[in-house]
N, C-alpha and C positions, 0 to 999 in steps of 0.2 A: 767390725771396722775395716774400712779399706785399706789393704798394705799396698806395698811399693806397686806390686803390677796394677792393680785397679787405679790408683792413683795416677800412674804411668799412662794407663790408657785413657782415661778422662782428660790430663793435661793434651794428649795429642790431640783427641777429638777436638776439645775445645780450642786448639791453636789453629786447626784446620778450619773453624767455624766463625770465629772471632777477632783473629789477630788482624790488626789494621783497621779495625772498627774503631769508633769514639763513644765514650761513655758520657752522653749529654747531662744525664741527670739520674739521682740515686734517691730511694725510698728507703727507709731503715724502720724495720717494726718496733713495736713498743718492749717486747722482752730485752731484757738486759745481757742474759748470759750468752748469746752468740758474740757480743760485742768486747773483744779484747783491746782494741783500741778505743778512744773516745769516739762518739758518733759523729761530732762536729769533725775531727781529724780524718775520719773516714772520707766524710762527704767532700771536705775540700780537697783530699788529695785524689779523689776518684773521678770528680766531675772536671769535664773538659778535658780530659786526659785521651790519649790515643792508646790501644791496648798493642803494644809492640811486638808481644809473644806471651805464651802461656808455657809454662814449664814445670816441672816436678822438682822438689827438693826435699829428700826425705819422703813423710808423708804427707807434706803440705802441696798445694796447688798456688804457684807464683804468677800473677798476671805482670808482666814489667809494662810501665807506662811512662809515655812521654808527652810532653806538652804539645799542643796542637788540636785544634777541633774547635767547635763553637757550641756553648751550653745552650740549653733551652728549657722550658717550663718543668717542674719536677712530675713525676707519675702521680696521678691524683691516686688516692687511696683513703679508705675510711677512716683509718687509724693509724697511730704511730708519728715517727718523726718525720717531718718533711724536710726538704733540703733548705738549709739556712744561707745558701748562696754564699757561704764563705770565701774569701779569696783563696785562690790556689797557691800552694806552697812556692817558694821562689825556685826550688832545685828542678833540674830538669828532667829529673829521674827518679822514678819512685816504684814501690813494689806493693801489690794487693795480694794478701796473703789469707789463703782461704784452707782451715783445716776442717774435714768433713766429720769427723768425731766417729759416732757408731753408726749414724743414718743420714748424714747430711748429703745433698744432692745439689747439683749446677745444673739448671735447665735453659736451654735456649728457646725460647717460646716467641710467640706473636702476640700483640697486644690484646687481641681476640680470644685468646685461651684463657679458659679459666684458672684463676689464681688458686693453687692448692692452699689446703689450710697448713698450717705451720710454716708458712712462707715469712722467711724473716728480712729478706733485702730482695729489692728490683733494682737493677741498674738497665736504664733505657738507653739503648744505644743509637747511634746515628742512622744505621741501616733500617732503622724502623721496629729491630726486635727488640726483645728484652732478655736478660740473665738475671735468672732467681735463685737464690739461694732457699732451699726447702730443709728443714731438717726436725722431725716430731720430736725428739728426745733432746733437743737442744743442747749437745756435748760437742757439736761443731764450732768453731770459731772464725770471726771475720777480723782482719786487723791490716794495718798500713805499715809500711817500712822505707826507710831510705839506705839501701846497701843491706839488705836481708842477709843472714849468715844463721846456720844450725850448726849444733855439734854434731860429733860423729862421722865416720867414713862412709862414703858412698860403695855399696856392696859392688856394684856393676865396674867399679874404676879402681877398686883398692890392690896394689900389687901383694901377692903372695907373701914376701916376707914380712911386709906391713901388718896383714892380717894375721900371721903367727905372732908378732910382737903383741898385739892387741890382748890376744886371748890365753896365751901359755901360761901367765902368772895367775890367773882369776881364780879364786876359790868357789866361787858360784856354781851351780851347774850350768853345762854349755848351753841348754836352752835359756835358762835366765840370761846368761851372757849374749847370747844372741838377738835377746828382745832389749835389752839395753840400748835404747835410741843414742845414749852419749857414745857408745862402742861404734855402733854400726846401724846408720838409719835408715829405716824404711821395713824391715824385717820384721814380719808380725808372726803370730801363732800358725798361720796354716804354713806359710813358706819356711818357718825354721824347721817344724814336724818333718815335712817332705825333703828339706835339704839333708837332714841328719839320717833319715831312712837311706839315701841313697848314697850318703858317706859311709854309712854301716857303723854310727854312733848312737850310742842311747843317751836320751836328752837328759837323764839323771847324773850322766858323768860329770865329774868336777872337771871344769874347762882346763884346769892346771893338767889333769892327768891326760888331755888328748895330746899326743906326741907331735912332733915337728913333722913326722911325717904324713900324721893323720890330718892336721889343719889346712894344709894346702890342697887336701881331697876334699875337705868340707869347704872351701871355698870355691871350688871348682864347681860342686853339688850345688850350692847356693845361687851362682852366676847361672848353672844349666837351669836351674828350677824357674827362676826369676824371667829368663829369656823366654822360656817356653810359655809361662803362664803370661806374659804380655803379649806375644803372639797371638794366644788364645783369647786375650780379651779380660783376664783375669778371672777370678771364681766368684760365680756368684750362688752364695749360700744363704743369703738371707734377703734383702733388699737392694743389693748393689745393680746398678745398670750403669752403662758409659754414658757417654755425651750424648749420644744419639738415642738413648733409652734402651740399648739392647743389653741381654746378659752377656757375662763371659761363658766361657766353656772350659776353663782349667780343671772346674770341678770333677769334671769328669775322668780326669787323668791322675787324682789323689790316690795314692798309694797308702797312705796310713790315716791320713787328717779325717777324722770324722767315721771312719770304719772301725770302732771297737766291735770286738768280737767277730768281725768278719776275717776269711782267711787271707793270710799275705798272700800276694801276686806273684811272689816268688818261691815261698817254701810251704805255703798254706798254713802256717801255726798262727792261730787266732791273734789280731792285733789288738794290743792291750792299750787301756787308757791310765795315766797317772796325772795326777794333780802337783804341779812345780811352780811354787810362787803364785800360788791362787790361780793358775792357768792350765788348762786340759792338756795334756801332752799324749800323742799316739804313738806307739812304735812297734815294732816286731821283736819279740823276745828272742828269735832265734837269728835273724838278719843283722840286728845292730847288738855291738858288744860295748 
């Protein structure tokens, strides 16, 4: 599943390519799973709206929409729901929310490009291009909102004293606490493992046992790892690609994640793997206490 650096990379790429464009019409496929909002609500909210910007909120892609633009005929497809041409909502702003799930991708295409299997939505843009949502496993979600908000603190913005207060009384393992999106949004399995390694903290330790001196060090490690990963375009360990179809390179910098049995890059001890809360966790038994 794409984590914060991957979603941030995609958001920046999409913002540079489609911000200012107008969504003229929308086609939605027949599969119900990707639609978190009603199809009619998605169509009414998106059509004839200008994309003011694209940003990341946690692990969500948020398209900020504003009124303006001219609607045209819907994109023709063999199956699925065609645009109902429902009148646009009266509000001047709205958001199109995309969660990529495990295998979701947003592709900026020309109409001549072949439509991939498992395409669940196509937004036709005034520029003549199409924005397509493709998701083979259908864990991704499409929705619309007016004033979108999510729980959890932004890890790249939270102050150290607030980070300490979030975690210092938690009885769950620190790894599980880091993955709790209601506490800290956007951090997933890869970057939790890498951050805990840099902070010298074992993933199984109870969050409450992590001291007031260690927690700020952990936050600094999280922010360092996330910024490095964003700079390198994220980690491509399965099918992740950015908005331009390019793979990321941070997987080449992984120090523990996915390196079970390999020597630690610092002390040469074999990297261990344990399962915590149903998730694989990788750590160095010597460098992390």
